[in-house]
C-alpha positions, 0 to 999 in steps of 0.5 A, a space after each residue: 462481495 469482495 472489494 479491492 480498493 487502491 488509495 493513492 496520493 502525495 505526501 501528507 495527502 491523508 491517504 493512510 488516515 482515510 484508509 484507516 477510516 474506510 476500513 473501520 467503517 465497513 469491517 470488524 475483523 481487520 489485519 494490517 500489513 506494514 511494509 515500513 522498515 525501521 532504518 533510523 530514529 526518524 522512521 522509528 518515530 513515524 512508525 510509532 505515530 502510525 501505530 497510535 493512529 490505528 485501532 489496537 485490536 487490529 492484527 499487525 503483520 510487519 512485512 516489507 518484502 514478501 507481502 504476497 505470502 503475508 496476505 495469503 496467510 491471512 486469507 479466511 481469517 479476516 474480513 479485510 487487510 489494509 496494506 500500507 504502503 506500496 512506496 515502501 514496498 518498492 523501496 524495500 525491493 530496490 534496497 534488496 538489490 533487485 533489478 526492475 524486471 524482478 521488482 515488477 514480477 514481485 508486484 505482479 505476484 502481490 496483485 495475484 495474491 490480492 485477486 486470489 484471497 477471499 477477503 477485502 484488500 485495501 492498498 495505500 500508495 504514494 503518487 510521486 509523479 507530479 513533482 519535478 524530474 529527480 536529479 539522480 538516477 536512483 530517485 528517477 528509478 524509484 519514481 518510474 517503478 512506483 508509477 508502474 506499480 500504481 498503474 498495475 494496481 489501479 488496473 486491477 482494483 475495483 475502486 481507485 481513490 485519489 487523496 488530495 488535501 485530505 479529500 478523497 476523490 474516486 477515480 474508478 469504480 464504487 458507488 
């Protein structure tokens, strides 16, 4: 039975490592969609560390904007696709200069692709709504868009897992 699992949590909550662990414990033919773009040396180092944390036999797709299309191309070729992460996807769309309505359309298109494919999908996202209200409009816009994206994902997901200090807490569905 196909599953759509949505994993979210704060910075350094363990969400990515848990997603990798979950993925490898259930499936063998695995694809990974990385939404991160190399924008500076520090981000390049983070990407290198993330790559080391994943098994080498996974199919890697680096796509930060058209993740719906990337997911559809992987259909019927893998058992599961892990997408990491929604926060960077939203950030990438903002960097492209898209308006909020267009960003929400892109998120809806990604969700439609998740529901259409015949493979399991795990999506990782950041929870950014627990902190203080950001002091600038761009940061508030990002927080609001990602919060909306998280709600949209959680509503359609079969399972939602919240990561807190490395501990997975199931907040929707599953066994």
